[in-house]
N, C-alpha and C positions, 0 to 999 in steps of 0.2 A: 600619047602612047610612046612616041619616040623618047620623050623626056623621062618617062618611067623606066624605059629600057636602059637609057644612058645612066640613070641613077642606080639601077640594079647592077649594071656592069661596074660602075664606079665603086659601089660598096664591096663587090666581090674582089676587085683589084686591091682596095685598101686592106681588106681582111687578109688577102694572100701576102701582101707586103708585111703586115704585122706578124703573121705566123712565121714568115721567112726570117724576119728580124729576130724573133725569139729563138728560133732553131739554130741560128748561126752566132748567137751572142751568149756567152757563158753567164755573164752577170744578169742578163734578163731571165735566163733559165733559173738562176738562183732565186730571183724575186718571185717568179711564178711558183717555184717549189715551196717557198715560204708562205705564199698566199694559199696554195693548195693545202698545205699542212694545217694552217689555221682554220680553214673552213671545215676540214674533216674533223678536227678536234671539236669544233663547235657543234657539228652535227652529232657526234657521239655523246658529248656532254648533255645536249638538249634531250636526246633520247633517254639517257640514263636517269636524268633528274626530272623528267616530265611529271607534272602533278605534285612535286615537292612543295610543302607548305611554307618553308622558310629557308634561309641560307644554310642553317645547320643541317636540315634534312637533306638538302642537295649535297652538302659535303659528305655526309654519311653514306649516301648512295654512291658517290664517286669513290669513296674509300673502299667499299665492298667490291665495286667493279674492278678497280685496279688490283686489289689483293687477289681477286680470282683470275685476272687476266695475265698479270706479270708474275710468273712462277720462277722459283729457283731453277737455274739452268740444269737440265737433265745431264747426268754424268759429268757435271761441272764443265759442260761445253762453254767456251768463252762467249761473252756477250759482245765484247768489242766496243769501240768508241763510235756509236751510231746514234742517229737522231731519235727523239722520243717516239715519233710515229712508227719508226722501224722497230723500236723496242716493243711497242704494243703489238705490232704485226708478228714479230717473232715469238711473242708470248713468254719471254723469259728475261730475268734480270734480278739484281739484288736490291738492297735498300736505296742506293743512289738512283737506279733506273726507275724503280717504282715511284719514288718521290718526284722525280722529274716528269714522268707521265702524268701523275696526279696534278702537278702544277700547271701543265699545259692545258689540261681539261678544265680545271677550276677557273683559270683566268678568262675563259670564254663565257662565264656565266653572267656578268663578269665579277670576279673577286680578286683582290690583290693577294699574291701568294709568293712565297720564297722558299728556298732550300736551306736547311740548317744542318751543318756538320757538327754533331756533338763531339765533345772532347773528354777523354778520360784524364786521370790524375797525372799522366805523363805527357799530356798534350797531344796524344794521337787521336785520330777520329775513327772509332770502332763502329759508328752507326750514324745514319743520316735520316732525317724526317723532313716533312714539309710543314710550313706554317701558313695558315690562310686567315685573312683579316675579316672579321665580322663581329657584330655586337661589341664594338669598341675594344677589341683585343686580337692579338696574333695567336691563333689557336692551333694546337699541335695535332697533326695527322701523321700516322705511321703506317704507310701502305704495306710494308713488309710483314709486320706483325698482324695488322688488320683488326686490331682491337681499339675501339674508341674509348678514351679515358675522359670521364666527366668530373667537373667540380661539384661542389655541394648544391649548386643551383641548377644542375642538370645541363650545364653548358660544357662544351669541349674545353679541356684545360688549356691554359697558357704555359709556356715554358717556365716562366717565373713562378707560377703557382706550384709546379712540380718541384722546382728548386727549393722553395720555402717549405713545402710539405710533401716529401717523397712518398708518404703513405697514400696519396691520391692515386699513384700508379700501382704501388705494391698491393694495396688492399682493395683495388677494384675487383668486383665479383668475378669477372671473366679471368683476370690475371691470377687471382687466388686459385681458381679452379685449375688453370694450366700449370701453375707452379706445383700443385699437388700431383698432377699427372706426369711431372718430370719433363715438361716441354723445355727445350734446350735454351730458349731465350733467358738470360740471367737478368730477371727484372729488377732485382735488388741493385746490381751493379749499374744497370741501365738508368735507374732512378738517380743514382749518384752522378751520372754524366751531366744531368741537367743543372747541377750546381756549379759547373765549370763554364767559362766563357766560350761560346761556340764560334764557329765561322759561319757567317751568313753569306749566301751565294745566290746570285741571280734573282733579285727581287723584281717580279713582274707586276706591272699594273694591269688590273682587270680591263679587258677590252674585247668588244664584239665586232664582227662584221655586220653592222646593223642593217645594211641594205637587204641582207638575206631575209630578215624578219618581215619585210614588207611584201615579199613575193609569195603568192599562193603555193602551197606545198607541192602539187604535181609539177608546176613550172620550176620551182626551186630544185627539186630532185633532178629534173632533166638538165638544168644548167650545171649542177655539180657533177653529173655524170659526163657531160661534155668536157668540163674542165679536167676531170680525172683521165679521160681518154687522151686528151691533148698532152697532159703531163707525162703519160707513158710513151709518148712519141719523142720526148726530149732525151738526149744522150745522158743528161745528168740524172735521170730517173733510174737508170739501170747500169750505170758505170761500174765496172769491176765485177759484174755478175755473170755467171754462166747462163746458158739458155734456160736450163731448168730452174735456176735460182730466180731468173726474171719472171718466169711463169708463176712461181710460188709467191713472189712479192705481189704480182698483179692479183692473184687470187685473194690474198689477205686484204688488199686494199679494196677489192670489190665488196667484201663483207662489210667494210666500214660504212658504205653507202647503201647497204641493203641489196646489192646486186648478187644475191645469193645463188641464183641459178647458174650464172656465169662462173662464179667461184667453184661451185660444186663440179662443174664440167672440167675445170682445170685440175682440181684435186684428183678426180677420177683418172684423168689422163696421166698425171704424175705417178699415180699408184700403178697403173697398168704398164707403163713403158719407161721405167726409171733407169738412168745410167748410174745414178748416185744412190746408194742404199739409204743414206741419211735423208735424202729428199723424199724417198718413199715412206720412211718412218714418219717424217713430219707431215706429209700429205695425209696419211692415214689418221694421225692424231687429230689434225684440224678438221678433217671431214667428219670424223666421229663426233667431235665437239659441235660442229654445225648441225648435224642431225639431232643431237641431244637438245640443243637450244630451241629448235623448232618443233620438238615433240615427236620426231620420228624415232622413237626409242628402239624399236626392233632393229632398224637399220644401224643405229648407233652401236647397239650391243653386238651386232654381227661383225661390224668392222673392227671394233675394239677387241673382241675375242679372237678374231683372225690375226690381228697384230700380235697379241700376246702368245698365240700358239706358234706362229711362224718365226717371230723374232722376240723371244722372251727377254733378251738382254737389251732391248731398245731403251734408250734413256727416258722415254716418255712413260714407261711402265707404271711408276707410282701415280702419275697423273691420270693415266687411263683407268686405274682402279678407283681413283678419286671420282672420275666422271661416272663410272659404272655405279658407284655408291649413290651418287646424286640421282641417277636414273631410277635405281631401285626404290629410293625414298619417294620419288614422284609416283611410282607405281604402287606405293604402300607395302612394299616387300621389305620389312624392317630387318629381318634376319639376314637376307641377302645383302642388304645395304651395309650392315655392320661387318659382315664377312669381307666385303670389298674394301671397306675402309681399313680393316686390319691388314689385308694383303698389301695395301698401298705402302705401309711402313712409314706413313707421314705423321703419325699421332704425336711424335715428339718434336716435330719441326713445324707443322702447319696448324695454326690455331683453329681453323675451321674444322679440320678432321678430328682434332682432339675433342672439341665441343660436341660435334655430332655423335661421336662414339659414346660419350658420357650420356647424352640424351637418349640414345637408342638403348643403352644398357639399363637406364632407369625405367624406361617404358616396358622393357621385357621383364 
Protein backbone atom coordinates (compact mmCIF):
# COMPACT_ATOMS: atom_id res chain seq x y z
CA UNK A 1 0.00 0.00 0.00
CA UNK A 2 2.82 2.36 0.88
CA UNK A 3 4.52 1.60 -2.41
CA UNK A 4 1.35 2.43 -4.35
CA UNK A 5 0.96 5.67 -2.40
CA UNK A 6 4.54 6.65 -3.13
CA UNK A 7 4.09 5.78 -6.79
CA UNK A 8 0.94 7.92 -6.97
CA UNK A 9 2.65 10.87 -5.29
CA UNK A 10 5.62 10.47 -7.62
CA UNK A 11 3.42 10.51 -10.72
CA UNK A 12 1.60 13.64 -9.49
CA UNK A 13 4.90 15.40 -8.83
CA UNK A 14 6.25 14.45 -12.26
CA UNK A 15 3.05 15.67 -13.95
CA UNK A 16 3.20 18.96 -12.01
CA UNK A 17 6.84 19.49 -13.00
CA UNK A 18 6.02 18.83 -16.67
CA UNK A 19 3.08 21.24 -16.59
CA UNK A 20 5.18 23.92 -14.90
CA UNK A 21 7.94 23.40 -17.46
CA UNK A 22 5.52 23.99 -20.32
CA UNK A 23 3.85 27.00 -18.71
CA UNK A 24 7.17 28.76 -18.14
CA UNK A 25 8.89 27.92 -21.44
CA UNK A 26 7.78 29.66 -24.63
CA UNK A 27 9.33 27.11 -27.00
CA UNK A 28 7.57 24.24 -25.25
CA UNK A 29 4.32 26.19 -25.53
CA UNK A 30 4.89 26.56 -29.28
CA UNK A 31 5.45 22.81 -29.60
CA UNK A 32 2.25 22.05 -27.70
CA UNK A 33 0.36 24.59 -29.83
CA UNK A 34 1.65 22.87 -32.99
CA UNK A 35 0.65 19.45 -31.66
CA UNK A 36 -2.78 20.70 -30.60
CA UNK A 37 -3.39 22.27 -34.03
CA UNK A 38 -2.45 19.06 -35.83
CA UNK A 39 -4.73 16.82 -33.79
CA UNK A 40 -7.66 19.25 -34.13
CA UNK A 41 -7.25 19.39 -37.93
CA UNK A 42 -7.06 15.60 -37.98
CA UNK A 43 -10.24 15.39 -35.95
CA UNK A 44 -12.09 17.74 -38.31
CA UNK A 45 -10.82 16.01 -41.46
CA UNK A 46 -11.82 12.58 -40.14
CA UNK A 47 -15.32 13.82 -39.36
CA UNK A 48 -15.80 15.50 -42.74
CA UNK A 49 -14.47 12.56 -44.80
CA UNK A 50 -15.98 9.71 -42.77
CA UNK A 51 -17.22 7.00 -45.13
CA UNK A 52 -15.57 8.46 -48.24
CA UNK A 53 -14.84 5.71 -50.75
CA UNK A 54 -11.49 6.95 -52.10
CA UNK A 55 -9.02 9.86 -51.92
CA UNK A 56 -10.88 11.91 -54.53
CA UNK A 57 -14.15 11.60 -52.60
CA UNK A 58 -12.36 12.73 -49.43
CA UNK A 59 -10.81 15.69 -51.25
CA UNK A 60 -14.17 16.77 -52.67
CA UNK A 61 -15.73 16.68 -49.21
CA UNK A 62 -12.92 18.81 -47.80
CA UNK A 63 -13.32 21.23 -50.72
CA UNK A 64 -17.03 21.69 -49.95
CA UNK A 65 -16.30 22.06 -46.24
CA UNK A 66 -13.62 24.74 -46.62
CA UNK A 67 -15.61 26.66 -49.26
CA UNK A 68 -18.57 26.80 -46.85
CA UNK A 69 -16.52 27.62 -43.74
CA UNK A 70 -13.94 30.16 -44.97
CA UNK A 71 -16.00 33.04 -46.34
CA UNK A 72 -14.98 36.33 -47.90
CA UNK A 73 -14.48 38.75 -44.98
CA UNK A 74 -17.66 40.73 -44.14
CA UNK A 75 -17.31 44.43 -44.87
CA UNK A 76 -13.75 43.65 -46.01
CA UNK A 77 -12.69 43.16 -42.40
CA UNK A 78 -8.98 42.31 -42.42
CA UNK A 79 -7.99 38.69 -42.01
CA UNK A 80 -4.48 39.36 -40.76
CA UNK A 81 -1.48 37.07 -40.68
CA UNK A 82 -2.95 34.31 -38.53
CA UNK A 83 -2.57 30.56 -38.32
CA UNK A 84 -4.82 28.23 -40.38
CA UNK A 85 -6.78 27.02 -37.35
CA UNK A 86 -7.58 30.63 -36.42
CA UNK A 87 -8.65 31.31 -40.02
CA UNK A 88 -11.08 28.40 -39.74
CA UNK A 89 -12.28 29.64 -36.35
CA UNK A 90 -12.86 33.18 -37.61
CA UNK A 91 -14.75 31.84 -40.63
CA UNK A 92 -13.32 34.34 -43.10
CA UNK A 93 -10.50 34.52 -45.60
CA UNK A 94 -9.57 34.87 -49.25
CA UNK A 95 -8.02 32.39 -51.68
CA UNK A 96 -4.70 32.13 -49.80
CA UNK A 97 -6.40 31.44 -46.50
CA UNK A 98 -8.87 28.90 -47.89
CA UNK A 99 -6.13 26.98 -49.70
CA UNK A 100 -4.00 26.96 -46.55
CA UNK A 101 -6.85 25.59 -44.41
CA UNK A 102 -7.57 22.93 -47.02
CA UNK A 103 -3.91 21.92 -47.08
CA UNK A 104 -3.76 21.49 -43.32
CA UNK A 105 -6.85 19.29 -43.37
CA UNK A 106 -5.81 17.18 -46.36
CA UNK A 107 -2.36 16.34 -45.04
CA UNK A 108 -3.88 14.57 -42.02
CA UNK A 109 -5.71 12.01 -44.21
CA UNK A 110 -2.73 11.67 -45.05
CA UNK A 111 -2.21 13.19 -48.52
CA UNK A 112 0.68 15.25 -49.84
CA UNK A 113 -0.45 18.80 -50.53
CA UNK A 114 1.00 22.19 -51.49
CA UNK A 115 -0.03 25.79 -52.18
CA UNK A 116 0.19 27.17 -55.73
CA UNK A 117 0.34 30.90 -56.44
CA UNK A 118 -0.80 31.29 -60.05
CA UNK A 119 0.83 33.98 -62.16
CA UNK A 120 -0.67 36.28 -64.78
CA UNK A 121 1.07 37.58 -67.90
CA UNK A 122 2.82 40.30 -65.85
CA UNK A 123 4.15 37.88 -63.28
CA UNK A 124 1.72 38.96 -60.56
CA UNK A 125 -0.19 36.45 -58.45
CA UNK A 126 -3.92 37.20 -58.77
CA UNK A 127 -5.09 33.87 -57.35
CA UNK A 128 -3.91 30.88 -55.36
CA UNK A 129 -5.11 27.28 -55.20
CA UNK A 130 -4.05 24.04 -53.56
CA UNK A 131 -2.71 20.91 -55.18
CA UNK A 132 -3.13 17.49 -53.60
CA UNK A 133 -1.33 14.37 -54.79
CA UNK A 134 -3.27 11.19 -55.52
CA UNK A 135 -3.77 8.86 -58.50
CA UNK A 136 -0.25 9.69 -59.69
CA UNK A 137 -0.85 13.41 -60.15
CA UNK A 138 -0.94 16.79 -58.39
CA UNK A 139 -4.62 17.65 -58.69
CA UNK A 140 -6.02 21.17 -58.44
CA UNK A 141 -8.41 22.24 -55.67
CA UNK A 142 -9.78 25.80 -55.51
CA UNK A 143 -11.53 26.37 -52.15
CA UNK A 144 -12.42 30.01 -52.90
CA UNK A 145 -14.38 29.19 -56.07
CA UNK A 146 -15.54 25.85 -54.66
CA UNK A 147 -16.06 24.15 -58.03
CA UNK A 148 -14.23 20.89 -58.73
CA UNK A 149 -12.90 20.68 -62.29
CA UNK A 150 -12.61 17.19 -63.78
CA UNK A 151 -10.67 15.78 -66.70
CA UNK A 152 -12.23 13.50 -69.29
CA UNK A 153 -11.66 10.46 -67.06
CA UNK A 154 -13.63 11.98 -64.20
CA UNK A 155 -10.53 12.79 -62.13
CA UNK A 156 -9.74 16.22 -60.72
CA UNK A 157 -7.57 18.02 -63.24
CA UNK A 158 -3.88 18.71 -62.86
CA UNK A 159 -2.45 22.15 -63.42
CA UNK A 160 -0.61 20.94 -66.54
CA UNK A 161 -3.82 19.54 -68.04
CA UNK A 162 -5.51 22.95 -67.71
CA UNK A 163 -2.42 24.64 -69.18
CA UNK A 164 -2.56 22.35 -72.22
CA UNK A 165 -6.34 22.51 -72.58
CA UNK A 166 -7.96 25.58 -70.93
CA UNK A 167 -11.40 24.41 -72.07
CA UNK A 168 -11.31 21.85 -69.25
CA UNK A 169 -11.97 24.77 -66.92
CA UNK A 170 -13.97 27.07 -69.19
CA UNK A 171 -16.38 24.41 -70.48
CA UNK A 172 -16.95 22.62 -67.19
CA UNK A 173 -20.76 22.47 -66.71
CA UNK A 174 -20.83 24.41 -63.44
CA UNK A 175 -18.41 27.04 -64.76
CA UNK A 176 -20.47 27.55 -67.94
CA UNK A 177 -23.57 28.03 -65.80
CA UNK A 178 -21.86 30.59 -63.57
CA UNK A 179 -20.40 32.49 -66.50
CA UNK A 180 -23.91 32.81 -67.93
CA UNK A 181 -25.08 34.14 -64.56
CA UNK A 182 -22.38 36.80 -64.53
CA UNK A 183 -20.42 35.46 -61.57
CA UNK A 184 -17.48 37.80 -61.18
CA UNK A 185 -14.76 35.15 -61.35
CA UNK A 186 -13.17 35.67 -64.77
CA UNK A 187 -12.78 32.02 -65.67
CA UNK A 188 -11.28 32.70 -69.10
CA UNK A 189 -8.49 34.79 -67.62
CA UNK A 190 -8.09 32.31 -64.77
CA UNK A 191 -7.60 29.50 -67.28
CA UNK A 192 -4.78 31.49 -68.91
CA UNK A 193 -2.96 31.80 -65.58
CA UNK A 194 -2.36 28.05 -65.57
CA UNK A 195 -0.16 28.48 -68.67
CA UNK A 196 2.37 30.58 -66.73
CA UNK A 197 4.97 29.19 -64.34
CA UNK A 198 3.52 29.44 -60.82
CA UNK A 199 5.15 29.78 -57.43
CA UNK A 200 4.92 26.60 -55.37
CA UNK A 201 4.85 27.16 -51.64
CA UNK A 202 4.78 25.02 -48.52
CA UNK A 203 4.76 21.46 -49.83
CA UNK A 204 3.53 19.36 -46.93
CA UNK A 205 3.97 15.62 -46.66
CA UNK A 206 0.86 13.78 -45.58
CA UNK A 207 1.16 12.72 -41.96
CA UNK A 208 -1.15 11.53 -39.19
CA UNK A 209 -0.95 11.30 -35.44
CA UNK A 210 -1.38 7.56 -35.77
CA UNK A 211 -1.53 6.77 -32.08
CA UNK A 212 -4.93 8.49 -31.90
CA UNK A 213 -6.39 5.88 -34.25
CA UNK A 214 -5.56 3.11 -31.76
CA UNK A 215 -7.58 4.66 -28.93
CA UNK A 216 -11.33 3.96 -28.53
CA UNK A 217 -13.44 6.97 -29.51
CA UNK A 218 -14.77 7.96 -26.02
CA UNK A 219 -11.27 7.86 -24.53
CA UNK A 220 -9.81 9.67 -27.55
CA UNK A 221 -12.30 12.50 -27.21
CA UNK A 222 -11.60 12.81 -23.48
CA UNK A 223 -7.85 13.03 -24.12
CA UNK A 224 -8.31 15.69 -26.79
CA UNK A 225 -10.57 17.73 -24.52
CA UNK A 226 -7.92 17.61 -21.75
CA UNK A 227 -5.27 18.74 -24.26
CA UNK A 228 -7.56 21.56 -25.40
CA UNK A 229 -8.22 22.77 -21.86
CA UNK A 230 -4.51 22.72 -21.09
CA UNK A 231 -3.77 24.60 -24.30
CA UNK A 232 -6.05 27.44 -23.20
CA UNK A 233 -4.10 27.77 -19.96
CA UNK A 234 -0.99 28.72 -21.93
CA UNK A 235 -0.15 32.41 -22.42
CA UNK A 236 0.58 31.65 -26.08
CA UNK A 237 -3.03 30.61 -26.66
CA UNK A 238 -4.57 34.01 -25.98
CA UNK A 239 -1.72 36.50 -26.31
CA UNK A 240 -2.79 39.90 -27.60
CA UNK A 241 -6.52 39.21 -27.16
CA UNK A 242 -9.07 41.03 -25.03
CA UNK A 243 -11.13 39.10 -22.49
CA UNK A 244 -14.09 38.88 -24.92
CA UNK A 245 -11.85 37.84 -27.81
CA UNK A 246 -10.40 35.08 -25.64
CA UNK A 247 -13.88 33.80 -24.91
CA UNK A 248 -14.79 33.91 -28.59
CA UNK A 249 -11.69 31.94 -29.52
CA UNK A 250 -12.43 29.34 -26.86
CA UNK A 251 -16.01 28.93 -28.12
CA UNK A 252 -14.82 28.38 -31.69
CA UNK A 253 -12.31 25.79 -30.58
CA UNK A 254 -14.89 23.97 -28.48
CA UNK A 255 -16.96 23.40 -31.62
CA UNK A 256 -13.98 21.74 -33.32
CA UNK A 257 -14.07 18.92 -30.78
CA UNK A 258 -17.85 18.75 -30.54
CA UNK A 259 -18.06 20.53 -27.16
CA UNK A 260 -21.08 22.34 -28.48
CA UNK A 261 -22.94 22.89 -25.23
CA UNK A 262 -20.00 24.78 -23.74
CA UNK A 263 -19.61 26.79 -26.94
CA UNK A 264 -23.32 27.65 -26.96
CA UNK A 265 -23.08 29.01 -23.41
CA UNK A 266 -20.13 31.24 -24.30
CA UNK A 267 -21.82 32.62 -27.43
CA UNK A 268 -24.96 33.39 -25.42
CA UNK A 269 -22.87 35.17 -22.79
CA UNK A 270 -21.12 37.27 -25.43
CA UNK A 271 -24.45 38.24 -26.96
CA UNK A 272 -25.96 39.23 -23.62
CA UNK A 273 -23.11 41.27 -22.16
CA UNK A 274 -20.85 42.58 -24.91
CA UNK A 275 -18.53 45.55 -24.61
CA UNK A 276 -17.61 45.25 -28.27
CA UNK A 277 -20.39 45.47 -30.88
CA UNK A 278 -18.37 43.40 -33.35
CA UNK A 279 -18.06 40.63 -30.78
CA UNK A 280 -21.86 40.56 -30.37
CA UNK A 281 -22.36 40.40 -34.14
CA UNK A 282 -19.88 37.57 -34.48
CA UNK A 283 -21.35 35.64 -31.54
CA UNK A 284 -24.87 35.90 -32.98
CA UNK A 285 -23.73 34.73 -36.38
CA UNK A 286 -21.81 31.72 -35.10
CA UNK A 287 -24.51 30.73 -32.61
CA UNK A 288 -27.11 30.86 -35.39
CA UNK A 289 -24.87 28.71 -37.59
CA UNK A 290 -24.45 26.22 -34.74
CA UNK A 291 -28.23 25.94 -34.28
CA UNK A 292 -28.67 25.45 -38.03
CA UNK A 293 -26.04 22.70 -38.16
CA UNK A 294 -27.70 20.64 -35.43
CA UNK A 295 -31.21 21.10 -36.83
CA UNK A 296 -32.56 23.59 -34.30
CA UNK A 297 -33.97 25.62 -37.16
CA UNK A 298 -36.52 27.69 -35.22
CA UNK A 299 -33.83 28.95 -32.85
CA UNK A 300 -31.45 29.64 -35.74
CA UNK A 301 -34.06 31.66 -37.63
CA UNK A 302 -34.96 33.57 -34.49
CA UNK A 303 -31.40 34.65 -33.76
CA UNK A 304 -30.64 35.41 -37.42
CA UNK A 305 -33.76 37.54 -37.82
CA UNK A 306 -33.04 39.35 -34.56
CA UNK A 307 -29.57 40.18 -35.79
CA UNK A 308 -30.89 41.50 -39.10
CA UNK A 309 -33.54 43.63 -37.37
CA UNK A 310 -31.33 45.17 -34.71
CA UNK A 311 -28.12 45.52 -36.70
CA UNK A 312 -29.01 45.53 -40.40
CA UNK A 313 -25.55 46.84 -41.34
CA UNK A 314 -23.70 43.94 -39.76
CA UNK A 315 -20.99 42.59 -42.01
CA UNK A 316 -22.43 39.10 -41.63
CA UNK A 317 -25.77 40.03 -43.23
CA UNK A 318 -25.11 38.37 -46.63
CA UNK A 319 -24.04 35.16 -44.94
CA UNK A 320 -26.97 35.26 -42.54
CA UNK A 321 -29.31 35.31 -45.55
CA UNK A 322 -27.26 32.49 -47.05
CA UNK A 323 -27.76 30.42 -43.88
CA UNK A 324 -31.48 31.27 -43.81
CA UNK A 325 -31.75 30.07 -47.41
CA UNK A 326 -30.15 26.73 -46.50
CA UNK A 327 -32.53 26.35 -43.55
CA UNK A 328 -35.59 26.98 -45.71
CA UNK A 329 -34.33 24.44 -48.25
CA UNK A 330 -34.03 21.89 -45.44
CA UNK A 331 -37.62 22.71 -44.49
CA UNK A 332 -38.75 22.29 -48.14
CA UNK A 333 -39.75 25.96 -48.33
CA UNK A 334 -38.36 26.69 -51.77
CA UNK A 335 -39.89 30.13 -52.32
CA UNK A 336 -38.59 31.39 -48.97
CA UNK A 337 -35.17 29.89 -49.70
CA UNK A 338 -34.98 31.62 -53.08
CA UNK A 339 -35.98 34.93 -51.54
CA UNK A 340 -33.29 34.58 -48.85
CA UNK A 341 -30.62 33.81 -51.43
CA UNK A 342 -31.70 36.84 -53.46
CA UNK A 343 -31.48 39.05 -50.34
CA UNK A 344 -27.95 37.81 -49.70
CA UNK A 345 -26.64 39.55 -52.80
CA UNK A 346 -24.10 36.76 -53.18
CA UNK A 347 -25.27 35.33 -56.51
CA UNK A 348 -22.50 37.07 -58.46
CA UNK A 349 -19.71 36.19 -56.03
CA UNK A 350 -20.54 32.85 -54.43
CA UNK A 351 -20.85 29.80 -56.63
CA UNK A 352 -23.06 27.90 -54.18
CA UNK A 353 -25.67 30.66 -54.07
CA UNK A 354 -25.70 31.05 -57.85
CA UNK A 355 -26.21 27.33 -58.40
CA UNK A 356 -28.92 27.03 -55.76
CA UNK A 357 -30.85 29.98 -57.20
CA UNK A 358 -30.77 28.44 -60.67
CA UNK A 359 -31.99 25.08 -59.34
CA UNK A 360 -34.80 26.67 -57.32
CA UNK A 361 -35.97 28.75 -60.27
CA UNK A 362 -35.97 25.69 -62.51
CA UNK A 363 -38.05 23.71 -60.03
CA UNK A 364 -40.55 26.56 -59.74
